[in-house]
C-alpha positions in Angstrom: 0.0 0.2 0.0 1.5 3.4 -1.0 0.4 6.6 0.6 1.8 10.1 -0.5 1.1 13.5 0.7 -0.2 15.6 -2.1 -1.4 19.1 -2.9 -4.3 18.9 -5.2 -5.8 21.8 -7.1 -8.8 21.1 -9.3 -11.1 22.9 -11.7 -14.4 20.7 -11.6 -15.8 22.5 -8.5 -17.5 25.9 -7.7 -14.5 27.1 -5.8 -11.8 27.3 -8.3 -9.3 28.6 -5.8 -9.9 25.5 -3.5 -6.7 23.6 -2.4 -6.9 20.4 -0.2 -4.0 18.7 1.2 -4.5 15.3 1.2 -3.0 11.6 1.6 -3.0 10.0 -1.8 -3.6 6.1 -1.7 -2.8 4.0 -4.8 -5.1 1.3 -6.3 -4.7 -0.6 -9.4 -8.0 -0.1 -10.9 -10.3 3.1 -9.8 -14.1 2.5 -11.1 -16.0 5.7 -11.3 -19.6 5.0 -10.8 -21.3 2.3 -8.6 -24.1 1.7 -10.8 -25.0 -1.3 -13.2 -21.7 -1.4 -15.0 -19.7 -0.1 -11.8 -21.0 -3.0 -9.6 -20.2 -5.5 -12.3 -16.5 -4.2 -12.9 -15.9 -4.2 -9.1 -16.7 -8.0 -8.8 -14.8 -9.0 -11.9 -11.7 -6.9 -11.4 -11.3 -7.9 -7.9 -12.2 -11.5 -8.3 -8.7 -13.0 -8.7 -7.4 -11.1 -5.4 -4.4 -10.0 -7.4 -5.7 -6.2 -7.8 -6.8 -3.6 -5.5 -9.9 -2.3 -6.9 -11.6 1.1 -5.7 -15.2 1.7 -6.6 -16.5 5.4 -6.1 -20.1 6.2 -6.2 -21.6 9.5 -5.4 -24.9 8.2 -4.1 -25.4 6.2 -1.0 -26.0 2.6 0.1 -29.4 1.0 -1.1 -31.2 1.1 2.0 -34.8 2.0 1.2 -37.5 -0.5 1.9 -39.1 0.1 -1.7 -36.0 -1.0 -3.4 -36.6 -4.6 -3.0 -40.4 -4.4 -3.9 -40.7 -4.5 -7.4 -43.7 -2.1 -7.7 -41.8 0.2 -5.4 -39.9 1.8 -8.5 -43.0 4.3 -8.8 -42.0 5.5 -5.4 -38.3 5.9 -6.2 -38.8 7.7 -9.5 -39.1 11.1 -8.0 -36.9 10.5 -4.9 -33.9 12.4 -5.4 -31.8 10.3 -3.0 -32.0 7.3 -5.4 -32.4 9.3 -8.5 -30.1 12.1 -10.1 -33.7 13.8 -11.4 -32.2 15.0 -14.7 -34.4 16.6 -17.4 -34.3 17.6 -21.0 -33.6 21.1 -22.1 -37.0 22.3 -23.5 -36.8 21.7 -27.4 -39.4 22.6 -30.1 -39.9 19.0 -31.5 -41.5 18.3 -28.1 -43.4 21.6 -27.7 -40.7 23.2 -25.2 -41.7 20.6 -22.3 -38.9 19.4 -20.0 -38.8 15.7 -20.1 -37.7 13.7 -17.2 -34.5 11.8 -17.5 -34.2 9.5 -14.4 -30.8 8.3 -13.6 -30.3 5.8 -10.5 -28.3 7.3 -7.5 -26.6 5.0 -5.2 -24.9 1.7 -5.4 -26.6 -0.2 -8.1 -27.6 2.9 -10.0 -30.6 2.6 -12.3 -30.9 -1.3 -11.5 -32.2 0.1 -8.2 -35.1 2.2 -9.7 -35.9 0.9 -13.2 -38.7 -1.4 -14.3 -36.6 -4.4 -14.2 -37.2 -5.6 -17.9 -34.7 -7.6 -19.1 -33.9 -7.6 -22.9 -30.8 -8.6 -25.0 -32.0 -6.7 -28.0 -31.6 -8.1 -31.4 -28.4 -10.0 -32.9 -28.8 -7.5 -35.8 -28.0 -4.6 -33.2 -24.4 -5.7 -32.3 -23.7 -6.7 -36.0 -24.5 -3.2 -36.8 -22.1 -1.9 -33.8 -19.5 -4.2 -35.6 -20.2 -2.5 -39.1 -19.9 0.7 -37.4 -16.5 0.0 -36.4 -16.8 -1.7 -33.2 -14.6 -4.8 -34.2 -15.2 -7.6 -31.6 -18.7 -6.6 -30.6 -20.7 -8.4 -33.1 -23.4 -10.8 -31.7 -21.1 -14.0 -31.9 -18.7 -11.9 -29.7 -21.1 -10.7 -27.1 -23.6 -13.6 -26.9 -21.3 -15.6 -24.5 -21.5 -12.8 -21.9 -25.4 -12.5 -21.9 -25.4 -16.2 -21.0 -22.6 -15.7 -18.7 -24.4 -13.2 -16.6 -27.7 -14.6 -16.4 -29.8 -17.4 -14.5 -32.9 -17.6 -16.5 -35.3 -19.4 -14.2 -37.6 -20.8 -17.2 -34.5 -22.3 -19.0 -34.3 -22.6 -22.8 -31.7 -23.3 -25.5 -29.2 -20.7 -25.3 -29.8 -19.0 -22.2 -27.5 -18.8 -19.1 -28.1 -21.1 -16.2 -25.3 -20.1 -13.8 -24.9 -16.2 -13.8 -25.2 -13.6 -10.9 -28.2 -12.1 -12.4 -31.4 -14.0 -11.7 -34.1 -13.7 -14.7 -37.9 -14.4 -14.4 -40.7 -14.2 -16.6 -43.5 -12.2 -15.3 -45.8 -14.7 -13.2 -48.9 -12.9 -12.6 -51.8 -13.3 -15.2 -54.9 -11.3 -15.5 -58.0 -11.6 -18.0 -57.2 -8.4 -19.7 -53.7 -9.4 -20.3 -54.6 -12.8 -21.9 -57.2 -11.1 -24.0 -54.4 -8.6 -25.3 -52.2 -11.4 -26.4 -55.1 -13.3 -28.0 -56.1 -10.0 -29.9 -52.4 -9.9 -31.0 -52.9 -13.2 -32.4 -55.9 -12.1 -34.1 -54.2 -9.2 -35.8 -51.7 -11.9 -37.0 -48.8 -11.5 -34.6 -47.3 -14.8 -33.1 -46.9 -15.6 -29.4 -43.2 -15.4 -28.7 -42.4 -16.7 -25.1 -38.6 -16.1 -25.0 -37.8 -12.9 -27.1 -34.0 -13.5 -26.0 -33.7 -16.5 -27.8 -32.8 -15.1 -31.5 -36.1 -13.5 -32.5 -37.9 -10.7 -30.8 -41.1 -11.1 -33.0 -44.2 -11.7 -31.4 -46.2 -11.1 -28.0 -45.9 -12.7 -24.5 -44.8 -11.9 -21.0 -41.6 -10.0 -20.1 -38.6 -11.2 -18.5 -37.5 -9.2 -15.3 -34.6 -9.0 -13.2 -36.3 -10.7 -10.1 -35.7 -13.4 -7.7 -38.6 -15.1 -5.6 -40.7 -11.8 -6.2 -38.1 -9.3 -5.2 -36.1 -7.0 -7.3 -32.6 -8.4 -8.1 -30.3 -5.7 -8.7 -26.5 -5.7 -9.6 -26.1 -5.1 -5.9 -27.5 -8.3 -5.1 -26.0 -10.3 -8.3 -22.3 -8.9 -8.1 -21.5 -6.3 -5.7 -22.7 -8.1 -2.4 -20.8 -11.3 -2.9 -17.7 -9.5 -3.6 -17.7 -6.9 -0.6 -15.8 -9.0 1.7 -12.8 -9.1 -0.3 -9.8 -7.4 1.2 -8.5 -6.2 -2.2 -12.1 -4.1 -2.9 -12.9 -0.8 -1.4 -16.4 0.4 -2.0 -17.0 4.3 -1.2 -20.4 5.7 -1.1 -21.0 9.8 -1.0 -18.0 10.2 -2.8 -18.6 12.5 -6.0 -15.7 12.7 -8.4 -14.7 16.1 -9.4 -12.2 15.4 -12.0 -9.8 12.9 -13.5 -5.8 13.4 -12.8 -3.3 13.1 -15.3 0.5 12.6 -15.5 1.1 13.9 -19.3 -1.4 12.0 -21.4 -1.9 9.0 -18.9 -4.8 9.1 -16.6 -3.4 8.3 -13.1 -6.0 8.8 -10.6 -8.9 10.9 -9.5 -10.0 13.7 -7.3 -13.3 13.4 -5.5 -15.5 14.9 -2.7 -16.2 13.2 0.4 -17.4 14.8 3.7 -16.6 18.2 2.3 -13.2 17.4 1.7 -11.3 16.7 -1.6 -9.4 13.6 -1.9 -7.2 12.3 -4.8 -6.3 8.5 -5.2 -3.8 7.1 -7.7 -4.6 4.3 -10.1 -1.5 2.2 -11.1 -3.1 0.5 -14.0 -6.4 2.2 -15.0 -9.3 4.5 -14.2 -12.4 3.0 -15.7 -15.5 5.5 -16.5 -18.8 3.6 -15.4 -20.8 7.0 -14.6 -23.3 6.4 -17.3 -24.4 8.1 -20.5 -25.1 11.4 -18.7 -22.5 11.7 -16.3 -19.4 10.2 -18.1 -19.2 12.7 -20.6 -19.7 15.4 -17.9 -17.0 14.3 -15.9 -14.7 14.2 -18.9 -15.4 17.5 -19.9 -14.9 18.9 -16.4 -11.7 17.1 -16.6 -10.6 19.2 -19.8 -11.4 16.3 -22.4 -13.8 17.3 -25.0 -14.5 20.1 -27.6 -11.8 22.9 -27.0 -14.6 25.3 -28.0 -16.7 24.3 -25.2 -14.3 23.9 -22.8 -13.0 27.4 -23.3 -16.6 28.6 -22.9 -16.6 27.4 -19.1 -12.7 28.2 -18.3 -11.7 24.7 -18.3 -8.2 24.1 -19.2 -8.1 21.9 -22.5 -6.2 18.8 -21.6 -7.3 16.6 -24.6 -9.3 17.8 -27.5 -12.1 14.8 -28.4 -14.7 17.0 -29.9 -17.4 13.9 -29.8 -17.6 13.6 -26.2 -21.2 14.2 -25.3 -22.4 13.7 -29.0 -24.5 10.9 -30.4 -26.8 11.0 -27.7 -29.7 8.5 -28.4 -32.7 7.5 -26.2 -36.0 5.6 -26.7 -38.9 7.9 -27.2 -42.4 6.6 -26.2 -46.1 7.5 -26.3 -48.5 6.2 -23.8 -52.0 5.1 -25.5 -54.7 4.3 -22.7 -58.0 2.9 -22.8 -61.0 2.9 -20.2 -61.7 -0.9 -19.3 -65.1 -2.6 -18.1 -65.8 -6.0 -16.7 -62.7 -6.5 -15.0 -60.7 -5.2 -12.2 -57.5 -3.4 -13.1 -54.1 -2.0 -11.1 -56.3 1.3 -10.7 -58.6 -0.3 -8.2 -56.1 -3.0 -6.9 -53.8 -0.4 -5.9 -55.9 1.3 -3.3 -58.1 0.7 -0.4 -58.9 -2.9 0.6 -57.5 -4.6 -2.3 -54.1 -2.7 -1.6 -54.2 -4.1 1.9 -54.9 -7.6 0.7 -52.1 -7.2 -2.0 -49.5 -6.4 0.6 -50.5 -9.4 2.9 -50.1 -11.4 -0.2 -46.9 -10.1 -0.9 -45.6 -10.5 2.7 -46.8 -13.9 2.9 -46.0 -15.4 -0.3 -44.0 -12.7 -2.7 -46.7 -12.8 -5.1 -49.5 -10.5 -6.6 -49.6 -6.9 -7.9 -46.6 -5.7 -5.7 -44.3 -8.2 -7.9 -45.1 -6.1 -11.2 -42.7 -3.5 -12.8 -43.3 -1.2 -15.8 -44.4 -4.0 -18.2 -46.6 -7.0 -18.0 -46.9 -8.1 -21.5 -44.5 -7.4 -24.5 -44.9 -7.0 -28.0 -42.3 -6.4 -30.7 -43.7 -5.8 -34.4 -42.6 -4.7 -37.7 -44.3 -1.7 -39.1 -43.8 -3.0 -42.6 -43.6 -6.2 -43.9 -40.3 -5.3 -45.8 -38.4 -4.8 -42.6 -36.0 -7.8 -41.5 -36.7 -7.6 -37.7 -39.2 -5.6 -35.6 -39.1 -1.8 -35.1 -41.4 -1.1 -32.5 -42.0 -2.4 -28.7 -45.1 -2.4 -27.0 -45.4 -2.3 -22.9 -49.0 -3.5 -21.9 -50.1 -3.1 -18.4 -53.7 -3.1 -17.0 -53.4 0.2 -15.7 -54.0 3.9 -16.7 -52.3 6.8 -15.4 -53.7 10.5 -14.2 -49.8 11.3 -14.3 -47.7 8.8 -16.5 -44.5 10.5 -15.6 -44.7 9.9 -11.9 -46.8 6.7 -12.3 -50.0 8.4 -10.4 -52.7 5.9 -11.4 -56.3 6.7 -12.6 -58.9 6.0 -10.0 -61.2 4.1 -12.7 -60.2 0.9 -14.5 -57.8 1.6 -17.4 -55.0 -0.2 -19.5 -52.0 1.5 -21.1 -49.8 0.5 -24.0 -46.3 2.1 -24.2 -45.4 2.4 -27.8 -41.6 3.1 -28.5 -39.6 3.0 -31.6 -36.6 0.3 -31.3 -34.0 2.0 -33.3 -34.4 5.8 -33.4 -32.3 7.8 -35.8 -32.7 11.1 -34.2 -29.5 12.2 -32.3 -28.8 14.7 -29.9 -26.1 15.6 -27.1 -25.2 16.1 -23.6 -22.9 18.9 -22.4 -21.8 20.6 -19.5 -23.4 24.1 -19.0 -21.1 24.9 -16.1 -17.6 24.3 -14.5 -19.4 23.3 -11.3 -19.8 19.6 -10.9 -23.2 20.0 -9.2 -24.9 21.7 -12.1 -26.6 19.2 -14.1 -25.7 18.9 -17.7 -27.8 20.2 -20.7 -29.6 17.2 -22.1 -30.6 17.9 -25.9 -32.2 14.9 -27.3 -33.6 16.0 -30.6 -36.3 13.6 -30.3 -38.5 13.0 -33.5 -36.3 15.0 -35.6 -35.6 12.2 -38.1 -38.2 11.7 -40.7 -38.1 7.7 -40.2 -38.8 8.2 -36.4 -42.1 10.0 -36.9 -43.2 7.6 -39.5 -42.3 4.6 -37.4 -43.8 6.0 -34.1 -47.1 6.9 -35.9 -47.6 3.3 -37.6 -46.7 1.8 -34.2 -49.3 3.7 -32.5 -51.9 2.8 -35.3 -51.1 -1.0 -35.0 -51.6 -0.9 -31.2 -55.1 0.5 -31.7 -55.8 -2.0 -34.5 -54.9 -4.7 -31.9 -57.4 -3.1 -29.2 -59.9 -3.3 -31.9 -59.8 -7.0 -32.5 -62.6 -9.2 -31.1 -60.7 -10.8 -28.3 -60.8 -7.4 -26.4 -64.4 -6.3 -27.2 -65.4 -7.4 -23.8 -63.1 -5.3 -21.9 -62.6 -2.1 -23.9 -64.9 0.8 -23.0 -63.3 3.6 -25.2 -59.9 5.0 -25.9 -58.9 7.9 -24.0 -55.4 9.0 -25.2 -55.1 10.1 -27.8 -58.9 9.3 -28.4 -60.6 7.9 -31.5 -60.7 11.4 -33.1 -57.1 11.1 -33.9 -56.9 9.4 -37.4 -54.7 11.6 -39.6 -50.8 11.2 -39.5 -50.4 14.6 -38.5 -52.5 14.2 -35.6 -50.9 11.2 -34.5 -47.5 12.9 -34.6 -48.9 16.1 -32.5 -49.9 13.7 -29.9 -46.5 12.1 -29.7 -44.9 15.3 -29.6 -47.2 16.9 -26.8 -47.2 13.8 -24.6 -44.3 11.6 -25.5 -41.5 10.8 -22.9 -38.3 9.1 -22.7 -38.4 5.6 -21.4 -34.8 6.2 -19.8 -32.6 4.6 -22.2 -29.7 7.3 -22.9 -26.9 5.8 -24.6 -23.9 6.8 -27.1 -22.5 10.0 -25.6 -18.9 8.5 -25.5 -19.2 6.5 -29.0 -17.1 3.3 -29.6 -15.4 2.9 -33.0 -12.3 2.4 -35.0 -12.4 5.9 -36.5 -10.5 9.2 -35.5 -13.6 10.7 -34.4 -14.7 8.0 -31.9 -14.5 8.5 -28.2 -13.2 5.0 -27.3 -11.7 2.5 -29.6 -12.9 -1.2 -29.6 -11.0 -2.2 -26.3 -12.9 1.0 -24.5 -9.7 2.9 -24.2 -10.4 6.6 -24.5 -8.7 7.7 -27.8 -5.4 9.7 -27.5 -5.0 8.8 -23.8 -3.7 6.1 -21.6 -4.8 4.5 -18.3 -8.2 5.4 -19.3 -11.4 3.5 -20.4 -15.2 3.8 -20.5 -17.5 1.0 -19.9 -21.2 2.0 -19.7 -24.0 2.9 -21.9 -22.4 5.9 -23.3 -20.0 3.9 -25.5 -22.8 2.3 -27.5 -22.4 3.4 -31.0 -26.3 2.7 -31.9 -29.0 2.1 -29.4 -30.1 -1.6 -29.2 -33.7 -2.7 -29.7 -35.2 -3.0 -26.4 -34.4 -1.9 -22.8 -30.8 -1.3 -22.3 -30.0 -2.6 -19.0 -29.0 -6.1 -20.2 -26.9 -4.7 -22.8 -25.0 -2.5 -20.3 -24.5 -5.5 -18.1 -22.8 -7.3 -21.3 -20.6 -4.4 -21.9 -19.3 -4.3 -18.3 -18.6 -8.2 -18.4 -16.7 -7.7 -21.7 -14.8 -4.8 -20.5 -13.7 -6.9 -17.4 -12.1 -9.3 -19.8 -10.4 -6.7 -21.9 -9.0 -5.0 -18.9 -7.5 -7.9 -17.1 -6.3 -9.3 -20.4 -4.0 -6.2 -20.9 -3.2 -5.6 -17.2 0.2 -4.7 -16.3 2.3 -4.4 -13.0 1.6 -1.3 -10.9 4.4 1.2 -11.7 3.3 3.7 -8.9 
């Protein structure tokens, strides 16, 4: 163990004159961000016992009782202890609305507060990464990591059975959800019991990161089994202010803990795992990015890398809703005596409505028969919302279909708007700017309405609430999307991986032009995957650990 007295001055904090005298400890690997990717990296990098690993997380330990209860996600989406509560910069395309961009805060990151939906994406997604310059990231390369990280309780060819992450198919069944699947069949769509088996096409019940009716986060699967290792140090409430360098080599970080600036050294590498929002923010605060932007905020340019914060992509969704009859929905089940009964059922058997996340039934469809694979994803749930962004339910029975385009082409950016790390970055998603996105989402909503109008749903549907049967013209569908649509919390791409000179990281996840610094989180995705992004981030972290360990060298500090 090496300790050294050091005087540290840093730029990524409000007080530019602050100088903190600290003792500098050396680790082999410093992982910045204790979210989905960070917890996996902490486990894998420390597993051999050969390397000293430090995991830094700005948030706290995950101790809220709602975290383990799947339905508790709705309680945490607006809780600023476990959610950074980012939002987009108002843009004309979405009628100058601020749109929430929740990001998990605390050990486990977004795996603490998300809807737990588990989707690999399509094989073609990863082959497209490879074609875009991410060599070694084709589906044949990444598929073994998906199997490595999962234990899929339903079994099946090609699925993992010994991984840290427990995957269960949604257990609960309701008359209206069964009718919805039947209606999809009547509309010509197949039933697909395992959309992670190679083909997404069709309808069925979602797969989730749960175990015995409880949320199963990366803390449960990866971090907790590793925390007793003597070579792993986990620090919470440690907000990274900037990366430290010796020439072009990243040799450590400075973070704030207990109102004190502390610097640590990384003998081998610093690995950024702060996510698609905060990884580019920390890079820019450290002087890595577009020189014009850095100069604007009086940050000395350490390394010009103009695409840091660019290539931001997210899934944009609308929520269509219907008033329901002849059945009981979550709207009624989640209040009064029915809720008391549901709580008792959950406590005694870990079953019932409290095991539900954001999606009950999945649907993956093609908006055109000419397409090779689905380009629309549906999220069906037997509930409707008085406030969808905050998951406040209606008081009368209802159901909702979330409609999202799987591979949007609209691209935005995330950049700092201050040299103060406590000022949230500017998020400009540029939603629906691409014509293909507008057409795809419009067609996806039409298909959803067509399915609901099939005979199987006739006993349950009273009337369409949103957008309403008066909406029939394409322009009206689009206006509904622009006025009411929300992100579904899948930001990616802001530190794009590739083989070209403009990429932020190379296919080994090393930051171009620098040494000792890698990025292993959603920000490296060159293109968004077809579905919820949690599984893809886990895969990136698993593969990153192998890349890092295969190139490890002796600590020279």
